[in-house]
mmCIF file as gemmi writes it, N, C-alpha and C atoms, coordinates in Angstrom:
data_model
loop_
_atom_site.group_PDB
_atom_site.id
_atom_site.type_symbol
_atom_site.label_atom_id
_atom_site.label_alt_id
_atom_site.label_comp_id
_atom_site.label_asym_id
_atom_site.label_entity_id
_atom_site.label_seq_id
_atom_site.pdbx_PDB_ins_code
_atom_site.Cartn_x
_atom_site.Cartn_y
_atom_site.Cartn_z
_atom_site.occupancy
_atom_site.B_iso_or_equiv
_atom_site.pdbx_formal_charge
_atom_site.auth_seq_id
_atom_site.auth_asym_id
_atom_site.pdbx_PDB_model_num
ATOM 1 N N . UNK Axp A 1 ? -21.263 -25.24 79.783 1 0 ? 1 A 1
ATOM 2 C CA . UNK Axp A 1 ? -20.513 -24.222 79.287 1 0 ? 1 A 1
ATOM 3 C C . UNK Axp A 1 ? -19.02 -24.919 80.332 1 0 ? 1 A 1
ATOM 4 N N . UNK Axp A 2 ? -18.068 -24.747 79.094 1 0 ? 2 A 1
ATOM 5 C CA . UNK Axp A 2 ? -16.477 -24.888 79.634 1 0 ? 2 A 1
ATOM 6 C C . UNK Axp A 2 ? -15.769 -23.637 79.8 1 0 ? 2 A 1
ATOM 7 N N . UNK Axp A 3 ? -14.771 -24.081 80.442 1 0 ? 3 A 1
ATOM 8 C CA . UNK Axp A 3 ? -14.127 -22.965 80.895 1 0 ? 3 A 1
ATOM 9 C C . UNK Axp A 3 ? -12.597 -23.395 81.267 1 0 ? 3 A 1
ATOM 10 N N . UNK Axp A 4 ? -11.806 -22.835 80.737 1 0 ? 4 A 1
ATOM 11 C CA . UNK Axp A 4 ? -10.336 -23.121 80.715 1 0 ? 4 A 1
ATOM 12 C C . UNK Axp A 4 ? -9.368 -21.755 81.265 1 0 ? 4 A 1
ATOM 13 N N . UNK Axp A 5 ? -8.865 -22.837 82.319 1 0 ? 5 A 1
ATOM 14 C CA . UNK Axp A 5 ? -7.811 -21.695 83.238 1 0 ? 5 A 1
ATOM 15 C C . UNK Axp A 5 ? -8.29 -20.455 83.714 1 0 ? 5 A 1
ATOM 16 N N . UNK Axp A 6 ? -9.559 -20.719 84.194 1 0 ? 6 A 1
ATOM 17 C CA . UNK Axp A 6 ? -10.241 -19.495 84.626 1 0 ? 6 A 1
ATOM 18 C C . UNK Axp A 6 ? -10.074 -18.77 85.767 1 0 ? 6 A 1
ATOM 19 N N . UNK Axp A 7 ? -9.91 -17.339 85.972 1 0 ? 7 A 1
ATOM 20 C CA . UNK Axp A 7 ? -9.919 -16.736 87.229 1 0 ? 7 A 1
ATOM 21 C C . UNK Axp A 7 ? -11 -17.02 87.857 1 0 ? 7 A 1
ATOM 22 N N . UNK Axp A 8 ? -11.016 -16.379 89.298 1 0 ? 8 A 1
ATOM 23 C CA . UNK Axp A 8 ? -12.469 -16.319 90.146 1 0 ? 8 A 1
ATOM 24 C C . UNK Axp A 8 ? -13.349 -15.404 89.391 1 0 ? 8 A 1
ATOM 25 N N . UNK Axp A 9 ? -14.488 -16.264 89.726 1 0 ? 9 A 1
ATOM 26 C CA . UNK Axp A 9 ? -15.715 -15.186 89.262 1 0 ? 9 A 1
ATOM 27 C C . UNK Axp A 9 ? -16.353 -14.377 89.937 1 0 ? 9 A 1
ATOM 28 N N . UNK Axp A 10 ? -16.445 -14.971 91.345 1 0 ? 10 A 1
ATOM 29 C CA . UNK Axp A 10 ? -17.996 -14.051 91.9 1 0 ? 10 A 1
ATOM 30 C C . UNK Axp A 10 ? -17.969 -14.473 93.583 1 0 ? 10 A 1
ATOM 31 N N . UNK Axp A 11 ? -18.867 -13.965 94.189 1 0 ? 11 A 1
ATOM 32 C CA . UNK Axp A 11 ? -18.502 -13.91 95.649 1 0 ? 11 A 1
ATOM 33 C C . UNK Axp A 11 ? -19.569 -15.44 96.067 1 0 ? 11 A 1
ATOM 34 N N . UNK Axp A 12 ? -19.532 -15.657 97.252 1 0 ? 12 A 1
ATOM 35 C CA . UNK Axp A 12 ? -20.166 -16.894 97.786 1 0 ? 12 A 1
ATOM 36 C C . UNK Axp A 12 ? -21.385 -17.238 97.229 1 0 ? 12 A 1
ATOM 37 N N . UNK Axp A 13 ? -22.156 -16.283 97.252 1 0 ? 13 A 1
ATOM 38 C CA . UNK Axp A 13 ? -23.774 -16.138 96.796 1 0 ? 13 A 1
ATOM 39 C C . UNK Axp A 13 ? -23.887 -16.178 95.154 1 0 ? 13 A 1
ATOM 40 N N . UNK Axp A 14 ? -23.073 -15.909 94.359 1 0 ? 14 A 1
ATOM 41 C CA . UNK Axp A 14 ? -22.973 -15.853 92.86 1 0 ? 14 A 1
ATOM 42 C C . UNK Axp A 14 ? -22.322 -17.497 92.387 1 0 ? 14 A 1
ATOM 43 N N . UNK Axp A 15 ? -21.365 -18.497 93.459 1 0 ? 15 A 1
ATOM 44 C CA . UNK Axp A 15 ? -21.246 -19.342 93.262 1 0 ? 15 A 1
ATOM 45 C C . UNK Axp A 15 ? -22.741 -19.988 93.645 1 0 ? 15 A 1
ATOM 46 N N . UNK Axp A 16 ? -23.073 -20.234 94.416 1 0 ? 16 A 1
ATOM 47 C CA . UNK Axp A 16 ? -24.186 -20.909 94.893 1 0 ? 16 A 1
ATOM 48 C C . UNK Axp A 16 ? -25.147 -20.542 94.272 1 0 ? 16 A 1
ATOM 49 N N . UNK Axp A 17 ? -25.418 -19.822 93.546 1 0 ? 17 A 1
ATOM 50 C CA . UNK Axp A 17 ? -26.608 -19.678 92.65 1 0 ? 17 A 1
ATOM 51 C C . UNK Axp A 17 ? -26.372 -20.5 91.327 1 0 ? 17 A 1
ATOM 52 N N . UNK Axp A 18 ? -25.101 -20.269 91.098 1 0 ? 18 A 1
ATOM 53 C CA . UNK Axp A 18 ? -24.465 -20.557 89.799 1 0 ? 18 A 1
ATOM 54 C C . UNK Axp A 18 ? -24.428 -22.053 89.593 1 0 ? 18 A 1
ATOM 55 N N . UNK Axp A 19 ? -23.764 -22.625 90.628 1 0 ? 19 A 1
ATOM 56 C CA . UNK Axp A 19 ? -23.797 -24.435 91.036 1 0 ? 19 A 1
ATOM 57 C C . UNK Axp A 19 ? -25.251 -24.922 90.837 1 0 ? 19 A 1
ATOM 58 N N . UNK Axp A 20 ? -26.285 -24.039 91.737 1 0 ? 20 A 1
ATOM 59 C CA . UNK Axp A 20 ? -27.553 -24.699 91.673 1 0 ? 20 A 1
ATOM 60 C C . UNK Axp A 20 ? -28.602 -24.249 90.66 1 0 ? 20 A 1
ATOM 61 N N . UNK Axp A 21 ? -27.988 -23.316 89.401 1 0 ? 21 A 1
ATOM 62 C CA . UNK Axp A 21 ? -28.722 -23.347 88.189 1 0 ? 21 A 1
ATOM 63 C C . UNK Axp A 21 ? -28.036 -24.079 86.926 1 0 ? 21 A 1
ATOM 64 N N . UNK Axp A 22 ? -26.229 -24.159 86.998 1 0 ? 22 A 1
ATOM 65 C CA . UNK Axp A 22 ? -25.918 -25.142 86.212 1 0 ? 22 A 1
ATOM 66 C C . UNK Axp A 22 ? -25.392 -26.354 86.567 1 0 ? 22 A 1
ATOM 67 N N . UNK Axp A 23 ? -24.776 -26.326 87.696 1 0 ? 23 A 1
ATOM 68 C CA . UNK Axp A 23 ? -24.221 -27.425 88.595 1 0 ? 23 A 1
ATOM 69 C C . UNK Axp A 23 ? -23.387 -28.315 87.615 1 0 ? 23 A 1
ATOM 70 N N . UNK Axp A 24 ? -23.482 -29.466 87.142 1 0 ? 24 A 1
ATOM 71 C CA . UNK Axp A 24 ? -22.524 -30.517 86.275 1 0 ? 24 A 1
ATOM 72 C C . UNK Axp A 24 ? -23.023 -29.831 84.969 1 0 ? 24 A 1
ATOM 73 N N . UNK Axp A 25 ? -23.813 -29.352 84.29 1 0 ? 25 A 1
ATOM 74 C CA . UNK Axp A 25 ? -23.436 -28.593 82.883 1 0 ? 25 A 1
ATOM 75 C C . UNK Axp A 25 ? -22.317 -27.801 83.037 1 0 ? 25 A 1
ATOM 76 N N . UNK Axp A 26 ? -21.542 -27.307 83.98 1 0 ? 26 A 1
ATOM 77 C CA . UNK Axp A 26 ? -20.887 -26.432 83.834 1 0 ? 26 A 1
ATOM 78 C C . UNK Axp A 26 ? -19.255 -27.297 84.008 1 0 ? 26 A 1
ATOM 79 N N . UNK Axp A 27 ? -18.265 -27.238 83.131 1 0 ? 27 A 1
ATOM 80 C CA . UNK Axp A 27 ? -17.352 -27.798 83.364 1 0 ? 27 A 1
ATOM 81 C C . UNK Axp A 27 ? -15.934 -26.947 83.324 1 0 ? 27 A 1
ATOM 82 N N . UNK Axp A 28 ? -15.141 -27.006 84.175 1 0 ? 28 A 1
ATOM 83 C CA . UNK Axp A 28 ? -13.874 -26.01 84.373 1 0 ? 28 A 1
ATOM 84 C C . UNK Axp A 28 ? -12.759 -26.872 84.437 1 0 ? 28 A 1
ATOM 85 N N . UNK Axp A 29 ? -12.229 -26.327 83.382 1 0 ? 29 A 1
ATOM 86 C CA . UNK Axp A 29 ? -10.768 -27.219 83.335 1 0 ? 29 A 1
ATOM 87 C C . UNK Axp A 29 ? -9.575 -26.409 83.746 1 0 ? 29 A 1
ATOM 88 N N . UNK Axp A 30 ? -8.668 -26.949 84.779 1 0 ? 30 A 1
ATOM 89 C CA . UNK Axp A 30 ? -7.512 -26.19 85.295 1 0 ? 30 A 1
ATOM 90 C C . UNK Axp A 30 ? -6.36 -26.946 85.091 1 0 ? 30 A 1
ATOM 91 N N . UNK Axp A 31 ? -5.196 -26.117 85.291 1 0 ? 31 A 1
ATOM 92 C CA . UNK Axp A 31 ? -3.702 -26.714 84.956 1 0 ? 31 A 1
ATOM 93 C C . UNK Axp A 31 ? -2.936 -26.378 86.441 1 0 ? 31 A 1
ATOM 94 N N . UNK Axp A 32 ? -2.434 -27.156 87.146 1 0 ? 32 A 1
ATOM 95 C CA . UNK Axp A 32 ? -1.622 -26.901 88.057 1 0 ? 32 A 1
ATOM 96 C C . UNK Axp A 32 ? -0.614 -26.03 87.7 1 0 ? 32 A 1
ATOM 97 N N . UNK Axp A 33 ? -0.345 -24.796 88.715 1 0 ? 33 A 1
ATOM 98 C CA . UNK Axp A 33 ? 0.729 -24.148 88.397 1 0 ? 33 A 1
ATOM 99 C C . UNK Axp A 33 ? 0.41 -22.723 87.653 1 0 ? 33 A 1
ATOM 100 N N . UNK Axp A 34 ? -1.271 -22.699 87.174 1 0 ? 34 A 1
ATOM 101 C CA . UNK Axp A 34 ? -1.645 -21.939 86.419 1 0 ? 34 A 1
ATOM 102 C C . UNK Axp A 34 ? -1.783 -20.218 86.9 1 0 ? 34 A 1
ATOM 103 N N . UNK Axp A 35 ? -0.695 -18.961 86.735 1 0 ? 35 A 1
ATOM 104 C CA . UNK Axp A 35 ? -1.009 -18.079 87.792 1 0 ? 35 A 1
ATOM 105 C C . UNK Axp A 35 ? -2.588 -17.677 87.53 1 0 ? 35 A 1
ATOM 106 N N . UNK Axp A 36 ? -3.217 -17.783 86.533 1 0 ? 36 A 1
ATOM 107 C CA . UNK Axp A 36 ? -4.639 -17.024 86.411 1 0 ? 36 A 1
ATOM 108 C C . UNK Axp A 36 ? -5.475 -17.411 87.776 1 0 ? 36 A 1
ATOM 109 N N . UNK Axp A 37 ? -5.397 -18.671 88.092 1 0 ? 37 A 1
ATOM 110 C CA . UNK Axp A 37 ? -6.518 -19.635 88.687 1 0 ? 37 A 1
ATOM 111 C C . UNK Axp A 37 ? -6.705 -19.029 90.144 1 0 ? 37 A 1
ATOM 112 N N . UNK Axp A 38 ? -5.553 -18.323 90.769 1 0 ? 38 A 1
ATOM 113 C CA . UNK Axp A 38 ? -5.633 -18.079 92.162 1 0 ? 38 A 1
ATOM 114 C C . UNK Axp A 38 ? -6.223 -16.58 92.292 1 0 ? 38 A 1
ATOM 115 N N . UNK Axp A 39 ? -6.758 -15.78 91.079 1 0 ? 39 A 1
ATOM 116 C CA . UNK Axp A 39 ? -6.93 -14.247 91.452 1 0 ? 39 A 1
ATOM 117 C C . UNK Axp A 39 ? -8.361 -13.998 90.678 1 0 ? 39 A 1
ATOM 118 N N . UNK Axp A 40 ? -9.163 -12.92 90.887 1 0 ? 40 A 1
ATOM 119 C CA . UNK Axp A 40 ? -8.695 -12.363 92.503 1 0 ? 40 A 1
ATOM 120 C C . UNK Axp A 40 ? -8.806 -12.934 93.878 1 0 ? 40 A 1
ATOM 121 N N . UNK Axp A 41 ? -8.097 -12.911 94.639 1 0 ? 41 A 1
ATOM 122 C CA . UNK Axp A 41 ? -8.263 -13.335 95.827 1 0 ? 41 A 1
ATOM 123 C C . UNK Axp A 41 ? -9.142 -13.209 96.57 1 0 ? 41 A 1
ATOM 124 N N . UNK Axp A 42 ? -10.387 -12.34 96.759 1 0 ? 42 A 1
ATOM 125 C CA . UNK Axp A 42 ? -11.642 -12.235 97.627 1 0 ? 42 A 1
ATOM 126 C C . UNK Axp A 42 ? -12.478 -13.275 96.97 1 0 ? 42 A 1
ATOM 127 N N . UNK Axp A 43 ? -12.678 -13.663 95.404 1 0 ? 43 A 1
ATOM 128 C CA . UNK Axp A 43 ? -13.313 -14.348 95.019 1 0 ? 43 A 1
ATOM 129 C C . UNK Axp A 43 ? -13.395 -15.546 94.962 1 0 ? 43 A 1
ATOM 130 N N . UNK Axp A 44 ? -14.344 -16.416 94.441 1 0 ? 44 A 1
ATOM 131 C CA . UNK Axp A 44 ? -14.773 -17.896 94.095 1 0 ? 44 A 1
ATOM 132 C C . UNK Axp A 44 ? -14.433 -18.424 93.127 1 0 ? 44 A 1
ATOM 133 N N . UNK Axp A 45 ? -14.037 -19.589 92.73 1 0 ? 45 A 1
ATOM 134 C CA . UNK Axp A 45 ? -14.371 -20.429 91.532 1 0 ? 45 A 1
ATOM 135 C C . UNK Axp A 45 ? -15.523 -20.99 91.526 1 0 ? 45 A 1
ATOM 136 N N . UNK Axp A 46 ? -16.389 -21.536 90.106 1 0 ? 46 A 1
ATOM 137 C CA . UNK Axp A 46 ? -17.3 -22.111 90.437 1 0 ? 46 A 1
ATOM 138 C C . UNK Axp A 46 ? -17.347 -23.777 90.464 1 0 ? 46 A 1
ATOM 139 N N . UNK Axp A 47 ? -16.365 -24.225 89.904 1 0 ? 47 A 1
ATOM 140 C CA . UNK Axp A 47 ? -16.092 -25.476 89.867 1 0 ? 47 A 1
ATOM 141 C C . UNK Axp A 47 ? -16.358 -26.726 90.763 1 0 ? 47 A 1
ATOM 142 N N . UNK Axp A 48 ? -16.107 -27.795 90.715 1 0 ? 48 A 1
ATOM 143 C CA . UNK Axp A 48 ? -16.601 -28.922 92.056 1 0 ? 48 A 1
ATOM 144 C C . UNK Axp A 48 ? -15.598 -28.996 92.874 1 0 ? 48 A 1
ATOM 145 N N . UNK Axp A 49 ? -14.39 -29.261 92.283 1 0 ? 49 A 1
ATOM 146 C CA . UNK Axp A 49 ? -12.833 -29.936 93.252 1 0 ? 49 A 1
ATOM 147 C C . UNK Axp A 49 ? -12.103 -28.818 93.283 1 0 ? 49 A 1
ATOM 148 N N . UNK Axp A 50 ? -12.512 -27.628 94.315 1 0 ? 50 A 1
ATOM 149 C CA . UNK Axp A 50 ? -11.563 -26.705 94.366 1 0 ? 50 A 1
ATOM 150 C C . UNK Axp A 50 ? -11.764 -25.708 93.577 1 0 ? 50 A 1
ATOM 151 N N . UNK Axp A 51 ? -12.621 -25.762 92.502 1 0 ? 51 A 1
ATOM 152 C CA . UNK Axp A 51 ? -12.79 -24.574 91.485 1 0 ? 51 A 1
ATOM 153 C C . UNK Axp A 51 ? -12.647 -25.421 90.261 1 0 ? 51 A 1
ATOM 154 N N . UNK Axp A 52 ? -12.495 -26.568 90.136 1 0 ? 52 A 1
ATOM 155 C CA . UNK Axp A 52 ? -12.107 -26.916 88.902 1 0 ? 52 A 1
ATOM 156 C C . UNK Axp A 52 ? -12.547 -28.393 88.916 1 0 ? 52 A 1
ATOM 157 N N . UNK Axp A 53 ? -13.385 -28.901 87.914 1 0 ? 53 A 1
ATOM 158 C CA . UNK Axp A 53 ? -13.495 -30.176 87.354 1 0 ? 53 A 1
ATOM 159 C C . UNK Axp A 53 ? -12.885 -31.13 86.888 1 0 ? 53 A 1
ATOM 160 N N . UNK Axp A 54 ? -11.799 -30.784 85.958 1 0 ? 54 A 1
ATOM 161 C CA . UNK Axp A 54 ? -10.164 -31.685 85.555 1 0 ? 54 A 1
ATOM 162 C C . UNK Axp A 54 ? -9.567 -30.493 86.159 1 0 ? 54 A 1
ATOM 163 N N . UNK Axp A 55 ? -8.417 -31.637 86.378 1 0 ? 55 A 1
ATOM 164 C CA . UNK Axp A 55 ? -7.003 -31.065 86.844 1 0 ? 55 A 1
ATOM 165 C C . UNK Axp A 55 ? -6.232 -31.357 85.837 1 0 ? 55 A 1
ATOM 166 N N . UNK Axp A 56 ? -5.247 -30.624 85.018 1 0 ? 56 A 1
ATOM 167 C CA . UNK Axp A 56 ? -4.236 -31.059 84.602 1 0 ? 56 A 1
ATOM 168 C C . UNK Axp A 56 ? -2.721 -31.199 84.742 1 0 ? 56 A 1
ATOM 169 N N . UNK Axp A 57 ? -1.736 -31.612 84.387 1 0 ? 57 A 1
ATOM 170 C CA . UNK Axp A 57 ? -0.96 -31.518 85.211 1 0 ? 57 A 1
ATOM 171 C C . UNK Axp A 57 ? -0.176 -30.262 84.814 1 0 ? 57 A 1
ATOM 172 N N . UNK Axp A 58 ? 0.998 -30.097 85.329 1 0 ? 58 A 1
ATOM 173 C CA . UNK Axp A 58 ? 1.883 -28.688 85.232 1 0 ? 58 A 1
ATOM 174 C C . UNK Axp A 58 ? 2.524 -28.766 84.193 1 0 ? 58 A 1
ATOM 175 N N . UNK Axp A 59 ? 2.701 -27.62 83.501 1 0 ? 59 A 1
ATOM 176 C CA . UNK Axp A 59 ? 3.657 -27.787 82.34 1 0 ? 59 A 1
ATOM 177 C C . UNK Axp A 59 ? 4.901 -27.249 82.205 1 0 ? 59 A 1
ATOM 178 N N . UNK Axp A 60 ? 5.019 -26.311 83.23 1 0 ? 60 A 1
ATOM 179 C CA . UNK Axp A 60 ? 6.49 -25.697 83.48 1 0 ? 60 A 1
ATOM 180 C C . UNK Axp A 60 ? 6.718 -25.555 84.858 1 0 ? 60 A 1
ATOM 181 N N . UNK Axp A 61 ? 7.525 -25.546 85.415 1 0 ? 61 A 1
ATOM 182 C CA . UNK Axp A 61 ? 7.959 -25.362 86.73 1 0 ? 61 A 1
ATOM 183 C C . UNK Axp A 61 ? 8.859 -23.848 86.9 1 0 ? 61 A 1
ATOM 184 N N . UNK Axp A 62 ? 9.564 -23.663 85.357 1 0 ? 62 A 1
ATOM 185 C CA . UNK Axp A 62 ? 10.31 -22.38 85.236 1 0 ? 62 A 1
ATOM 186 C C . UNK Axp A 62 ? 9.424 -21.262 84.883 1 0 ? 62 A 1
ATOM 187 N N . UNK Axp A 63 ? 8.616 -21.459 83.999 1 0 ? 63 A 1
ATOM 188 C CA . UNK Axp A 63 ? 7.685 -20.742 83.79 1 0 ? 63 A 1
ATOM 189 C C . UNK Axp A 63 ? 6.493 -20.581 84 1 0 ? 63 A 1
ATOM 190 N N . UNK Axp A 64 ? 5.832 -19.903 84.816 1 0 ? 64 A 1
ATOM 191 C CA . UNK Axp A 64 ? 4.347 -20.238 85.188 1 0 ? 64 A 1
ATOM 192 C C . UNK Axp A 64 ? 3.456 -19.974 84.034 1 0 ? 64 A 1
ATOM 193 N N . UNK Axp A 65 ? 3.563 -18.855 83.55 1 0 ? 65 A 1
ATOM 194 C CA . UNK Axp A 65 ? 2.586 -18.286 82.364 1 0 ? 65 A 1
ATOM 195 C C . UNK Axp A 65 ? 2.534 -19.508 81.467 1 0 ? 65 A 1
ATOM 196 N N . UNK Axp A 66 ? 3.6 -20.198 80.986 1 0 ? 66 A 1
ATOM 197 C CA . UNK Axp A 66 ? 3.087 -21.631 80.065 1 0 ? 66 A 1
ATOM 198 C C . UNK Axp A 66 ? 2.134 -22.11 80.463 1 0 ? 66 A 1
ATOM 199 N N . UNK Axp A 67 ? 1.655 -22.451 81.894 1 0 ? 67 A 1
ATOM 200 C CA . UNK Axp A 67 ? 1.037 -23.302 82.703 1 0 ? 67 A 1
ATOM 201 C C . UNK Axp A 67 ? -0.731 -22.73 82.183 1 0 ? 67 A 1
ATOM 202 N N . UNK Axp A 68 ? -0.624 -21.471 81.528 1 0 ? 68 A 1
ATOM 203 C CA . UNK Axp A 68 ? -1.923 -21.103 81.207 1 0 ? 68 A 1
ATOM 204 C C . UNK Axp A 68 ? -2.206 -20.692 79.629 1 0 ? 68 A 1
ATOM 205 N N . UNK Axp A 69 ? -1.498 -21.739 78.88 1 0 ? 69 A 1
ATOM 206 C CA . UNK Axp A 69 ? -1.839 -21.649 77.608 1 0 ? 69 A 1
ATOM 207 C C . UNK Axp A 69 ? -2.453 -22.48 76.963 1 0 ? 69 A 1
ATOM 208 N N . UNK Axp A 70 ? -3.406 -21.991 76.179 1 0 ? 70 A 1
ATOM 209 C CA . UNK Axp A 70 ? -4.294 -22.907 75.554 1 0 ? 70 A 1
ATOM 210 C C . UNK Axp A 70 ? -3.992 -24.154 74.579 1 0 ? 70 A 1
ATOM 211 N N . UNK Axp A 71 ? -2.8 -23.817 74.27 1 0 ? 71 A 1
ATOM 212 C CA . UNK Axp A 71 ? -2.272 -25.062 73.487 1 0 ? 71 A 1
ATOM 213 C C . UNK Axp A 71 ? -2.34 -26.048 74.187 1 0 ? 71 A 1
ATOM 214 N N . UNK Axp A 72 ? -1.879 -26.207 75.732 1 0 ? 72 A 1
ATOM 215 C CA . UNK Axp A 72 ? -2.304 -27.393 76.07 1 0 ? 72 A 1
ATOM 216 C C . UNK Axp A 72 ? -3.166 -28.049 76.554 1 0 ? 72 A 1
ATOM 217 N N . UNK Axp A 73 ? -4.196 -27.528 76.063 1 0 ? 73 A 1
ATOM 218 C CA . UNK Axp A 73 ? -5.673 -28.192 75.71 1 0 ? 73 A 1
ATOM 219 C C . UNK Axp A 73 ? -5.992 -28.062 74.412 1 0 ? 73 A 1
ATOM 220 N N . UNK Axp A 74 ? -5.418 -27.858 73.679 1 0 ? 74 A 1
ATOM 221 C CA . UNK Axp A 74 ? -6.13 -28.193 72.509 1 0 ? 74 A 1
ATOM 222 C C . UNK Axp A 74 ? -5.502 -29.673 71.722 1 0 ? 74 A 1
C-alpha cells in the first residue's frame, strides 16, 4: 500500500496491528510543511519514520496548502 500526505489513521493499537500485518509492504510519502499530516492530533501515523517512510522537501513556506499537492509526487 502507498499513501501520499496522509492524515493520521488510528489509535496506538491500530498502528501496532497495522505494522505487524503490513510492515514494510506499506509506504507512506510525506512532505515537510504539509498541513494534513498533523491531523487529527489524537491519532497515530502508520509509517516507520515519525509516520512517514519517505520525506519530501517543503514546496512552499508561504502557502502550506501547496505542500499537500499531489502534483509534487507525480
